[in-house]
C-alpha angles and dihedrals in degrees: 000000000000094000096046103070122067128224088261090056092053091047096049094046096047092048096048118101088211090064096052091045089054090047091050092048091048092051093047092046093047095050096044098040093045094048095047092045093052094045091050093045094047095048090047091050091046091051092050096044107031105035137061090250116181114235089018095164091054095048092046091054097051098074092044092052091046091051091056092052112097106269097233091058088076092058092047092049090048091059092046091052107036105011123113089281094028124147094239100037099042110016098041104025100025092226125153098208136125125221093190110131136040100341094046091047091049092054094044094049093045090056090045098051106029091087089063091053089046094055094045094047092043090056089051094048090049089058096054113104105237089211089073092058091044090051090053091051092047090054090059104266117141125228094268094048091047090051095050098039103036115012099039097046091048088049093052096097091054093044093049091046090051092048094052096041094048090044090061090044093052092049091054096042110121109161099061097046090045095052102030105021097080109174091350094101121196129187096259091058094038090058089055094044095050093051102039099032102035103016090230100153094169093049091049090050093052091049089049091054090050090051092047095058099067090041091056091046092052091046092051091048091050093054093042095050092044091055093041095052095041109127096359094100098027112141101166121095101034124123108265136134123242114277124217108228116235119238116255120245117258093251091054091051091049094049092045091048093048092049096047092042091051094050092043091049091055092048093048090045089060091056091046091052093053090046094048093043090057092061103040123092095225120000113237093003110052113019094181113138116256140164095203094103093050091046090057091061089092089067088060095052092113092052092050093045093050092047094054096039095049091044092050094050094044091048090055092048096046093046093048092048090047090051093052094043092047091053092046093049102037105032103036134058096228116151088224093059095096092048093051090047090057094043092053091054100041094084087067088067096049114088112237094235091055093047092050091048091050091052091048092051093045093048091049093051092054093036094241106159104174099120094180092057091049092051092049091047092050093049093044094054095039093059097035095095094058094047091047094051093048096047095041091051089052091049090052089059093056116088115243089226088080090060090048092050092051092047092049089054091056103266117140123221095270093051091045090054097049101033101039114017099035096054091046091047095042093114094055093041092052091047090053090049094049093048093049091048096048094046091045092057092059101032116133117160098052094053103034091101096040105057121103138182088270095049108040118169130210094233092054091045091053090052092049093048091050092050089051092051095247091138095161096054091041092051093046093052091046090050094051092045091050093047092049090048093052091046092054090044090053091050089049092053091051091051090047091053091051090051090053091046090057 
């Protein structure tokens, strides 16, 4: 990427007002979307964990289900609900307005990324010793003072981690800005527009380098702060008796219920919009029931097949690589362990659009035209960091004496890995595989530059249909893709339970 553009490309990009407007928009979008996503996710996690919330199991499942849904579905549902012909804006309120632009993108990205903040903050809240909060209350502090002086400071590592992780995710988000952003152009979309619309490879490369810099900074900060704060706010493992949680006041229950119900209603409304849009002749104009959109799914069989096949192969590759690298870094004393540890996590800092563009430029320079191999490679590397973190964390929980016992009985390192560590870690390994597979099915930014006429993907087809205004076909394909993803996820969970039972 650095070698591709010329000095003239750098000069023209840095002098263009369009570039700095895109940089400004990207910065504004990243700060606002990240902040609102983390606030929403933390408050949702706090309501689920720290209050006597009615229907707690239901509310705790909503963000997880939403996280599994392909990310671009949120942008599509947003247009169906509050677009110019949206169900809420036009059908219910009779308004002729458009929420394309910054405000629409802010809402769409907040709903897309708040589940990540919810899971991170929920994990942090689970680790807080309730005896500390009870001690604060017994010393005379009220609920608000206890929250701001005990709960919130102990939650700081999780909140900071969520801010940095979601910040990188927002920078690399492509589907939502492409569908909802309108004229509010950000760098991720500008890279795509310059290459596909103007064939400016050098300009796209320069914009990609500009986008990479803040992503690397956020990634470095995330790792630095995680290591710096490790153990400073640890509250698990001390000697304390179990604490009976106090019941929340009625007003706290009501506020928590209203907040969670409001967020859940918006999330469920997105699914309803995609479902309803699949069975209406023309969304917002002719609501008559029809099966024509569903019947067209057969014409997209190749896109669906490619999406699932490529995701399956890439999930196997990324999980296997993560398994080997985790063993090499966590169970051996190799001097290269730290280097491999960093290399495995670096792809998390590279925006998907930039990575796809880099692969496209590299393949063109060496005249490599196998689009399927490039897509599999992109998906394998893109989801390697998550698989590596999951499997390495599982390895850290296994005592090294098991390795020593296997080695003393004559097993070499390879046999120890596959006959001792792999069976014990099967749950974590399978979770990494399922996550990589599910995300690979709906991936968009990393493969947008790599698809060809021979290797169409369902996610790209949904985006193209939405851009053309074929909302019915787009919603139907998104519905089928989502249903198939959840079906496979359900099968995977059943298999995982059987593995644990053994």
